[in-house]
C-alpha positions as CSV (number, residue, x, y, z in Angstrom):
1,X,-21.4,-7.7,3.5
2,X,-23.3,-5.9,6.1
3,X,-24.0,-2.2,6.1
4,X,-21.9,-1.9,9.1
5,X,-18.8,-3.7,7.5
6,X,-19.1,-1.8,4.4
7,X,-18.9,1.4,6.7
8,X,-15.7,0.2,8.4
9,X,-14.3,-0.5,5.1
10,X,-15.1,2.9,3.5
11,X,-13.7,4.8,6.2
12,X,-10.6,2.7,6.4
13,X,-9.9,3.2,2.7
14,X,-11.2,6.9,2.8
15,X,-8.7,7.5,5.8
16,X,-5.9,5.2,3.8
17,X,-6.2,7.2,0.6
18,X,-5.9,10.5,2.1
19,X,-2.8,9.3,3.9
20,X,-1.3,8.1,0.6
21,X,-2.3,11.2,-1.1
22,X,-0.4,13.4,1.5
23,X,2.8,11.5,2.6
24,X,3.2,9.1,-0.7
25,X,2.5,5.9,0.9
26,X,0.6,4.2,3.5
27,X,-2.8,3.2,2.0
28,X,-1.8,-0.7,2.1
29,X,-0.3,-0.3,5.7
30,X,-3.4,1.7,7.1
31,X,-6.0,0.0,5.6
32,X,-4.8,-3.8,4.9
33,X,-5.2,-5.0,8.4
34,X,-8.4,-3.6,8.7
35,X,-9.6,-5.1,5.4
36,X,-8.2,-8.4,6.1
37,X,-10.5,-8.4,9.5
38,X,-13.9,-7.3,7.8
39,X,-13.3,-9.2,4.3
40,X,-10.1,-11.0,3.6
41,X,-11.1,-11.7,0.2
42,X,-10.6,-8.2,-0.7
43,X,-6.7,-8.6,0.1
44,X,-4.7,-8.0,-2.1
45,X,-6.7,-7.6,-5.3
46,X,-9.1,-5.1,-4.4
47,X,-6.4,-2.8,-2.3
48,X,-4.2,-2.7,-5.0
49,X,-6.9,-1.7,-7.3
50,X,-8.0,1.1,-5.0
51,X,-4.2,2.1,-4.6
52,X,-4.0,2.3,-8.4
53,X,-6.9,4.9,-8.5
54,X,-5.3,7.1,-5.9
55,X,-1.7,6.9,-7.1
56,X,-3.3,7.6,-10.7
57,X,-4.8,11.2,-9.4
58,X,-1.5,12.0,-7.3
59,X,0.7,11.2,-10.4
60,X,-1.4,13.7,-12.2
61,X,-1.2,16.2,-9.7
62,X,2.7,15.9,-9.0
63,X,3.8,15.1,-12.2
64,X,6.2,17.7,-12.3
65,X,8.0,16.5,-9.3
66,X,8.7,13.0,-10.3
67,X,12.2,11.6,-10.3
68,X,12.1,9.5,-13.7
69,X,15.4,8.0,-13.2
70,X,14.8,6.8,-9.8
71,X,11.5,5.2,-10.9
72,X,13.1,3.6,-13.5
73,X,15.6,1.8,-11.5
74,X,13.0,0.6,-8.7
75,X,10.7,-0.6,-11.7
76,X,13.8,-2.8,-12.6
77,X,13.2,-4.5,-9.2
78,X,9.6,-4.5,-9.3
79,X,9.5,-6.7,-12.1
80,X,10.8,-10.0,-10.5
81,X,9.6,-9.1,-7.0
82,X,6.0,-9.0,-8.7
83,X,6.2,-12.2,-10.2
84,X,7.7,-13.9,-6.8
85,X,5.1,-12.0,-4.7
86,X,1.9,-13.8,-7.1
87,X,3.8,-16.9,-6.6
88,X,3.8,-16.6,-2.7
89,X,0.0,-15.7,-2.7
90,X,-0.9,-18.5,-4.7
91,X,1.2,-21.0,-2.4
92,X,0.0,-19.7,1.1
93,X,-3.3,-20.5,2.8
94,X,-5.7,-17.9,4.4
95,X,-4.2,-17.9,7.7
96,X,-0.8,-17.7,6.8
97,X,-1.3,-15.0,4.5
98,X,-3.1,-13.0,6.9
99,X,-0.2,-13.7,9.4
100,X,2.0,-12.5,6.5
101,X,0.3,-9.4,6.1
102,X,0.2,-8.7,9.9
103,X,4.1,-9.3,9.9
104,X,4.8,-7.3,7.0
105,X,2.8,-3.9,8.8
106,X,4.9,-4.5,11.8
107,X,8.1,-4.9,9.7
108,X,7.2,-1.7,7.8
109,X,6.5,0.3,11.2
110,X,9.8,-0.7,12.8
111,X,11.6,0.2,9.3
112,X,9.9,3.6,8.9
113,X,10.3,4.7,12.5
114,X,13.6,3.4,13.1
115,X,15.4,6.5,11.5
116,X,17.5,4.4,9.3
117,X,18.3,6.0,6.0
118,X,19.6,3.9,3.5
119,X,21.6,5.9,0.8
120,X,19.2,6.0,-2.6
121,X,21.9,4.1,-4.7
122,X,21.2,2.6,-7.8
123,X,21.4,-1.0,-6.2
124,X,19.3,0.3,-3.1
125,X,16.7,1.4,-5.2
126,X,16.6,-1.9,-7.3
127,X,16.7,-3.9,-4.3
128,X,13.8,-2.0,-2.5
129,X,11.8,-2.1,-5.7
130,X,12.1,-5.8,-5.5
131,X,10.9,-6.1,-1.9
132,X,8.0,-3.7,-2.7
133,X,6.9,-5.8,-5.6
134,X,7.0,-9.1,-3.7
135,X,5.4,-7.8,-0.9
136,X,2.8,-5.5,-2.6
137,X,1.7,-8.0,-5.0
138,X,1.5,-10.7,-2.1
139,X,-0.1,-8.7,0.7
140,X,-0.9,-5.1,-0.9
141,X,1.8,-3.6,1.2
142,X,4.4,-2.3,-1.1
143,X,5.0,1.0,0.4
144,X,7.8,0.7,3.4
145,X,10.7,-0.2,1.4
146,X,10.1,2.7,-1.2
147,X,9.5,5.1,1.8
148,X,12.5,3.9,3.7
149,X,14.9,4.6,0.2
150,X,13.2,7.8,-0.6
151,X,12.7,9.5,2.8
152,X,14.5,12.2,2.4
153,X,12.7,13.6,-0.6
154,X,10.7,16.8,-0.5
155,X,6.9,16.6,0.0
156,X,5.9,16.9,-3.6
157,X,8.8,14.8,-5.1
158,X,8.3,12.2,-2.6
159,X,4.6,12.0,-3.5
160,X,5.1,12.4,-7.1
161,X,7.9,9.6,-7.4
162,X,6.2,7.1,-5.3
163,X,3.0,7.7,-7.0
164,X,4.5,7.1,-10.6
165,X,6.4,3.9,-9.3
166,X,3.1,2.7,-7.6
167,X,0.9,3.2,-10.4
168,X,3.0,1.2,-13.0
169,X,4.0,-1.2,-10.3
170,X,0.6,-1.8,-9.0
171,X,-0.8,-2.3,-12.7
172,X,1.9,-5.2,-12.9
173,X,0.7,-6.7,-10.1
174,X,-2.8,-6.8,-11.3
175,X,-1.7,-8.1,-14.5
176,X,0.2,-10.9,-12.7
177,X,-2.6,-11.6,-10.3
178,X,-5.1,-12.0,-13.2
179,X,-3.0,-14.4,-14.8
180,X,-3.0,-16.5,-11.9
181,X,-6.7,-16.3,-11.3
182,X,-6.6,-13.9,-8.0
183,X,-8.6,-11.4,-9.4
184,X,-12.2,-12.2,-9.6
185,X,-15.9,-10.9,-9.6
186,X,-15.6,-10.3,-5.6
187,X,-12.5,-8.2,-6.4
188,X,-13.9,-5.8,-8.9
189,X,-17.0,-5.4,-6.6
190,X,-15.1,-4.5,-3.9
191,X,-13.4,-1.9,-5.9
192,X,-16.8,-0.5,-7.3
193,X,-18.1,0.0,-4.1
194,X,-15.0,1.4,-2.3
195,X,-13.8,3.6,-5.0
196,X,-16.0,6.8,-4.0
197,X,-14.4,6.4,-0.6
198,X,-10.9,6.6,-2.3
199,X,-11.7,9.6,-4.3
200,X,-13.1,11.5,-1.2
201,X,-10.0,10.5,0.6
202,X,-7.8,12.0,-2.1
203,X,-9.9,15.2,-1.8
204,X,-9.4,15.5,2.0
205,X,-5.6,15.2,1.5
206,X,-5.7,18.5,-0.1
207,X,-7.2,20.0,3.3
208,X,-4.4,17.8,5.3
209,X,-1.8,19.0,3.0
210,X,-2.8,22.7,4.0
211,X,-3.5,22.4,7.7
212,X,-1.7,19.2,9.2
213,X,2.0,18.5,10.0
214,X,3.2,15.7,7.8
215,X,5.3,14.2,10.6
216,X,2.4,14.2,12.9
217,X,0.2,12.6,10.2
218,X,2.9,9.9,9.6
219,X,3.1,8.8,13.1
220,X,-0.5,8.6,13.6
221,X,-0.6,6.3,10.5
222,X,2.1,4.3,11.9
223,X,0.2,3.8,15.3
224,X,-3.1,2.9,13.7
225,X,-1.2,0.4,11.1
226,X,0.8,-1.3,14.3
227,X,-2.6,-1.6,15.8
228,X,-4.6,-3.1,13.5
229,X,-1.7,-5.8,12.8
230,X,-1.7,-6.7,16.1
231,X,-5.5,-7.3,16.3
232,X,-5.2,-9.4,13.2
233,X,-2.6,-11.6,14.5
234,X,-4.4,-12.0,17.9
235,X,-7.5,-12.9,15.9
236,X,-5.8,-15.8,13.8
237,X,-4.1,-17.1,16.7
238,X,-7.2,-17.4,19.0
239,X,-9.0,-19.1,16.1
240,X,-6.5,-21.9,16.1
């Protein structure tokens, strides 16, 4: 990895971590297309590790606002979704995985910007947890289903509840990916060099939470995510 490539990845992770810490999701949607363009081997393992670090810090900060009941039912769905995601990752070639990742980002953009608000009933929460587990394990983008189901929660509750869910869910994904051999030395190396950027991103979120409109920040993230996904699709199609 060149210095330029590292700087691109570090900036992407820094901004994605700030976003995740501010609105409760987005680290995968924002950073995954950029990481896939620069170093595809860091998807999904390294990005899930970075997300785990950020969500751990957020959970400690927002621990009093976590909805334990909702988190529990979401994790019920996360278990089978995680297993399915690992099997899907093992079966997909690199190009198919890149196109899937880009498709998930664009799908997440459409869902989170559509204005559709599904009721957070038990079956919906379980289904969202399963979808998040499948997508999060296969592509490191598990946020959109949960953001959709919990979008009417308050800022602290949204960050805390999604953080609790993603902390446990990401650990599940890493265990399953480790069993299937998708976590290796390069995965750990990527995490080690990008972890400082993630921590700086979290610290930046403390400033963003005080001075920036969360809605504007969310729309900015949606726009950047969509642009990254389109570039990723174009690269894969042009390389055929």
